[in-house]
C-alpha positions in Angstrom: -57.2 -146.2 55.6 -58.0 -146.4 51.9 -61.7 -146.8 50.9 -62.5 -148.9 47.8 -65.0 -146.7 45.9 -65.1 -149.2 43.0 -63.5 -152.7 43.1 -63.1 -153.0 39.3 -63.2 -156.5 37.6 -60.5 -158.0 39.7 -58.5 -155.9 42.2 -56.7 -157.7 45.0 -54.1 -157.3 47.8 -50.9 -159.0 46.9 -47.5 -159.3 48.4 -44.7 -161.7 47.5 -46.9 -164.7 48.2 -47.0 -167.6 50.6 -44.6 -170.4 50.5 -44.2 -173.8 52.2 -47.9 -174.6 52.2 -48.2 -176.7 48.9 -48.6 -179.9 50.9 -51.8 -178.3 52.3 -53.0 -177.6 48.7 -52.6 -173.8 49.4 -51.5 -171.9 46.2 -48.6 -169.5 46.2 -50.6 -166.4 45.0 -48.5 -163.1 45.2 -47.6 -160.4 42.7 -48.3 -161.4 39.0 -45.7 -158.9 37.8 -42.9 -158.9 40.4 -40.9 -156.5 38.3 -43.5 -153.8 38.5 -44.4 -154.6 42.2 -40.8 -154.5 43.5 -40.2 -151.2 41.6 -43.2 -149.6 43.4 -42.0 -150.7 46.7 -38.4 -149.6 46.0 -39.5 -146.1 44.9 -41.4 -145.8 48.2 -38.6 -147.2 50.3 -40.8 -150.0 51.4 -39.7 -153.6 52.1 -39.6 -155.4 48.7 -42.2 -157.9 50.0 -44.7 -155.2 51.1 -48.3 -155.7 50.2 -50.0 -153.4 47.5 -53.0 -153.3 45.4 -53.1 -155.2 42.0 -55.5 -153.7 39.7 -56.6 -155.4 36.5 -57.2 -153.2 33.5 -57.3 -150.1 35.5 -60.7 -151.0 36.8 -60.8 -149.5 40.3 -61.3 -146.3 42.2 -60.0 -145.5 45.7 -60.3 -142.7 48.3 -57.6 -142.1 50.8 -58.9 -141.4 54.3 -55.5 -140.2 55.6 -52.3 -138.6 54.3 -49.8 -140.8 52.7 -47.4 -141.3 49.7 -48.3 -143.5 46.7 -46.6 -144.8 43.6 -48.1 -146.5 40.5 -46.3 -149.0 38.4 -47.0 -151.7 35.8 -49.7 -151.1 33.2 -50.5 -147.6 32.3 -54.2 -146.8 32.5 -54.1 -142.9 32.5 -54.2 -142.6 36.3 -55.8 -139.5 37.8 -55.6 -138.0 41.2 -58.6 -135.8 41.9 -59.3 -135.8 38.3 -55.9 -134.8 37.1 -53.5 -137.0 35.2 -50.4 -138.2 37.1 -47.4 -140.0 36.0 -46.3 -143.6 36.4 -43.3 -144.6 38.3 -43.5 -141.5 40.3 -44.1 -140.9 44.1 -46.9 -138.5 45.0 -47.9 -137.1 48.4 -51.5 -137.7 49.1 -53.8 -135.6 51.2 -56.8 -136.9 53.1 -60.0 -137.4 51.0 -58.0 -137.5 47.7 -59.4 -139.9 45.1 -57.4 -142.1 42.7 -59.1 -143.2 39.5 -58.0 -144.6 36.1 -58.9 -144.0 32.4 -57.9 -145.1 28.9 -55.4 -148.0 28.5 -52.1 -147.0 27.2 -50.3 -150.3 27.7 -50.3 -153.4 30.0 -52.9 -155.3 31.8 -52.1 -154.8 35.5 -51.3 -151.7 37.5 -49.9 -151.7 41.0 -50.8 -149.2 43.7 -48.2 -149.0 46.5 -48.5 -146.8 49.6 -45.8 -145.8 52.0 -45.2 -148.7 54.5 -47.4 -151.1 52.5 -51.0 -152.2 52.8 -51.5 -153.6 56.4 -54.3 -156.2 55.9 -54.1 -159.4 58.1 -51.5 -162.0 57.3 -52.7 -165.6 56.7 -50.1 -168.3 56.5 -47.4 -165.6 56.4 -48.8 -163.6 53.6 -51.4 -160.8 52.9 -51.9 -162.1 49.3 -55.5 -162.6 48.5 -56.8 -166.0 47.6 -60.5 -167.0 47.9 -61.1 -169.3 50.7 -57.8 -168.5 52.4 -57.9 -164.7 53.1 -60.9 -162.8 54.2 -60.1 -159.4 52.8 -61.8 -159.0 49.5 -61.9 -155.7 47.6 -65.5 -154.9 47.4 -67.2 -151.5 47.3 -66.8 -149.9 50.8 -63.9 -152.1 51.9 -61.4 -150.3 54.1 -57.7 -151.1 53.6 -55.4 -150.2 56.6 -52.2 -148.3 56.0 -49.5 -146.9 58.2 -49.3 -143.2 59.4 -47.4 -141.0 57.1 -43.6 -140.5 57.7 -43.3 -136.9 57.0 -39.5 -136.8 57.3 -39.2 -138.3 53.9 -40.9 -135.5 52.0 -38.3 -134.9 49.3 -36.3 -138.1 49.3 -38.1 -140.1 46.6 -37.0 -140.8 43.1 -38.7 -141.4 39.7 -37.7 -144.0 37.2 -38.6 -144.9 33.7 -40.1 -148.4 33.2 -38.4 -150.7 30.6 -40.4 -150.5 27.4 -39.3 -154.0 26.6 -41.1 -155.3 29.6 -44.4 -154.5 27.9 -43.5 -154.9 24.3 -41.3 -157.9 24.0 -42.9 -161.2 23.0 -40.0 -163.3 24.3 -40.4 -165.4 27.5 -37.2 -167.0 28.8 -37.8 -170.5 30.1 -36.2 -173.8 30.9 -37.2 -177.3 29.8 -39.9 -178.9 31.8 -39.8 -182.4 33.3 -41.7 -183.9 30.2 -40.0 -181.8 27.6 -37.9 -184.7 26.3 -41.1 -186.6 25.5 -41.8 -184.2 22.6 -40.4 -185.2 19.2 -38.2 -182.8 17.3 -41.0 -181.3 15.4 -43.1 -180.7 18.4 -40.1 -179.0 20.1 -39.5 -176.9 17.1 -43.1 -175.7 17.0 -43.2 -175.1 20.7 -40.5 -172.4 20.1 -42.5 -170.6 17.5 -44.9 -167.7 18.2 -48.2 -168.3 20.0 -51.3 -166.0 20.6 -53.0 -165.5 23.9 -56.5 -166.6 24.0 -59.4 -165.0 25.9 -59.0 -167.5 28.6 -56.4 -165.6 30.8 -56.3 -164.7 34.4 -54.3 -165.1 37.6 -54.8 -168.9 37.4 -53.4 -169.4 34.0 -53.0 -168.2 30.4 -54.3 -170.5 27.7 -52.8 -170.2 24.2 -54.7 -170.2 21.0 -52.6 -172.4 18.7 -52.5 -176.2 19.2 -49.4 -178.4 19.4 -49.8 -182.1 18.4 -50.0 -184.0 21.6 -49.2 -187.7 21.6 -47.9 -187.7 25.2 -49.9 -189.7 27.7 -51.0 -188.1 30.9 -48.7 -188.2 33.8 -49.2 -189.1 37.4 -50.3 -186.1 39.4 -47.2 -184.1 40.0 -46.1 -180.7 41.4 -46.6 -177.6 39.4 -45.6 -174.0 40.0 -46.4 -170.6 38.6 -44.7 -170.5 35.3 -45.2 -174.2 34.5 -46.4 -174.8 30.9 -48.8 -177.7 30.7 -49.8 -179.5 27.5 -53.4 -180.5 27.5 -54.8 -183.6 25.7 -56.3 -181.3 23.1 -52.9 -179.9 22.3 -53.5 -176.5 23.9 -50.7 -175.1 26.2 -51.6 -173.5 29.5 -49.2 -171.2 31.3 -49.9 -171.5 35.0 -49.9 -168.3 37.0 -49.8 -167.3 40.7 -53.2 -168.6 41.7 -52.6 -172.0 40.0 -53.2 -175.3 41.7 -50.2 -177.0 43.4 -50.4 -180.3 41.4 -51.5 -181.4 37.9 -51.7 -184.3 35.6 -50.8 -182.7 32.3 -47.2 -182.9 30.9 -45.0 -180.1 32.1 -43.1 -179.2 29.0 -41.6 -175.8 30.0 -41.0 -173.7 33.2 -41.0 -169.9 32.8 -38.5 -167.7 34.6 -39.8 -165.0 37.0 -39.3 -162.3 34.5 -41.2 -164.2 31.9 -44.2 -164.7 34.2 -44.1 -160.9 35.0 -44.0 -160.2 31.2 -46.9 -162.3 30.3 -49.0 -161.0 33.2 -49.0 -157.7 31.3 -50.3 -159.3 28.0 -53.9 -159.3 26.9 -56.0 -161.4 24.5 -54.5 -161.6 21.1 -50.9 -160.6 22.1 -48.1 -162.7 20.8 -45.6 -164.6 22.9 -42.6 -166.8 22.1 -40.8 -169.2 24.4 -37.0 -168.8 24.5 -35.1 -171.8 26.0 -32.2 -170.9 28.3 -29.3 -173.2 28.6 -28.6 -173.9 32.3 -26.9 -177.2 31.7 
């Protein structure tokens, strides 16, 4: 078990997400940064879809009630094990009653805590990913997260990797044209591909951008949307939908981000710059 000593501002259990339930209005959820999450599971030799803890801004504190192995990936918030700094992208053996905490931000917005075998909370609609109203397991103070017994025959068989600096520093977000992209005129299309700034309205539902884009496109009939869909609101603000977004929307869908682009923006914070880069898949 892992005991939540402090739940932070938004810690949640996430795996790859739940698929096939959009017709019931159930969001996909899942890892915001698939690049970091899959790296953590790979280093621990877990299944790539294994559940882990997604921690926003390093605001969380955890006590291990049994021996295990852990790995931290994603944003670097000066992690400490029993008060001593530890490295990112490295596997550590954990003894019972050890405490994991975080400190000063170095880079990123979300850090992933993976344990050997993955977090073993209940699956709902095929996934352990937290979404309010769907799953019961909420990370509050005192919550206990089940994990598997340690496999001691793997003591010295783990690796350490270096995370790509580009993942956290690049402003470029690869994307495709959305269904309503062609309704934009040439000037609107040009401006859409210039740098934008992230506003203070950003979370797992969506990232709103500061700068406006002239919008003379009328609203569309309610249509399917996905994580990574870029909507253009009547006010001209762009919203990049994230993992906890709704399954339908009535705003024009002007772009669709790639998986790596969603992962990159999930590590951005208020004021950071981003720039959409169209990929030609014609």
